[in-house]
C-alpha positions in Angstrom: 0.0 0.0 0.0 2.9 2.4 0.8 5.6 1.6 -1.7 8.1 4.2 -2.8 8.3 4.8 -6.5 10.9 6.9 -8.4 8.1 9.1 -9.6 7.8 10.4 -6.0 11.4 11.7 -6.0 11.9 15.4 -5.7 15.6 15.0 -6.5 16.3 16.6 -3.1 17.9 13.8 -1.1 16.9 15.0 2.4 13.3 15.4 1.4 13.2 12.1 -0.4 14.6 10.4 2.7 11.9 12.1 4.8 9.2 11.0 2.3 10.5 7.4 2.4 10.3 7.5 6.3 6.7 8.7 6.1 5.9 5.8 3.7 7.5 3.4 6.2 5.5 4.8 9.2 2.3 4.6 7.2 3.2 1.1 6.2 3.7 0.2 9.9 0.2 1.5 10.7 -1.2 -0.5 7.8 0.6 -3.7 9.1 -1.1 -3.3 12.5 -4.5 -2.7 10.9 -4.2 -5.7 8.6 -3.4 -8.2 11.5 -5.9 -11.0 11.6 -7.8 -11.9 14.8 -9.8 -10.3 17.5 -6.8 -8.9 19.4 -7.1 -5.4 20.8 -4.5 -3.4 18.9 -5.4 0.0 20.3 -2.0 0.6 22.0 -0.1 -0.3 18.8 -2.4 1.8 16.6 -2.2 4.8 18.9 1.6 4.6 19.1 2.0 4.2 15.3 -0.4 7.0 14.6 1.4 9.3 17.1 4.7 8.5 15.4 3.3 9.2 12.0 1.8 12.5 13.1 5.0 13.6 14.9 7.3 12.8 12.0 4.9 14.4 9.5 5.0 17.7 11.6 8.8 17.5 11.6 8.9 16.9 7.8 6.4 19.7 7.0 8.4 22.1 9.2 11.6 21.2 7.3 9.9 21.7 3.9 8.3 25.0 4.9 11.6 26.4 6.2 13.3 25.4 3.0 10.5 27.1 0.9 10.7 30.2 3.0 14.5 30.3 2.8 14.5 30.2 -1.0 11.3 32.3 -1.4 9.2 29.6 -3.0 6.2 31.5 -4.5 3.6 28.9 -3.4 4.8 28.5 0.2 1.5 29.7 1.7 -0.7 27.3 -0.3 1.7 24.5 0.5 1.6 25.3 4.2 -2.2 25.3 4.2 -2.1 21.8 2.7 0.2 20.7 5.4 -2.0 22.1 8.1 -5.1 20.4 6.7 -3.3 17.0 6.8 -2.2 17.4 10.4 -5.6 18.6 11.4 -7.2 15.5 9.8 -4.9 13.2 11.7 -5.4 15.1 14.9 -9.2 14.7 14.5 -8.9 11.0 15.3 -10.2 10.7 18.8 -8.8 8.1 21.1 -12.3 6.9 22.0 -13.2 6.4 18.3 -10.0 4.5 17.6 -10.6 2.3 20.7 -14.2 1.5 19.8 -13.8 1.0 16.1 -10.1 0.2 15.7 -10.0 -1.3 12.2 -12.6 1.0 10.6 -11.2 4.2 11.9 -7.6 3.2 11.2 -8.5 1.9 7.7 -10.4 5.1 6.8 -7.4 7.1 8.0 -5.0 5.0 6.0 -7.0 5.5 2.9 -6.9 9.3 3.5 -3.2 9.2 4.2 -2.5 7.1 1.1 -4.5 9.4 -1.2 -3.1 12.5 0.4 0.5 11.5 0.3 0.4 10.4 -3.3 -1.6 13.5 -4.4 0.5 15.9 -2.4 3.9 14.5 -3.4 3.0 14.1 -7.1 1.1 17.5 -7.4 2.4 19.9 -4.8 5.9 18.8 -3.9 6.8 18.2 -7.5 6.2 22.0 -8.1 9.3 22.8 -6.0 11.4 20.1 -7.6 12.7 22.4 -10.4 12.5 25.5 -8.3 15.1 24.2 -5.8 17.4 22.9 -8.5 
């Protein structure tokens, strides 16, 4: 579900490394959700989701500082996209995750998968040539 492809490359090694880490964290979340059985995975899910959110915030801050440093013309729009993503992840309530673990986590994973692919391929690619 979260496989890195060369088409995601921004040709900026530090950002590509961070994107790959985001893919790995999302894949870890997916692995927990896809476990079979009736086992309660709340603690694992909450931890994986927290890690993903924290690393996403770190990555977004890195990108935004770079864009500001080099006066990327679309920095404000890009920052708004980042904020919307963090807000969506933050909306997941512990109680909802606890009561409907797989459904809430799967819905979130689908959002993350679509968002990451769309954001990297449409928004991040815009700065690829700019930073070169």
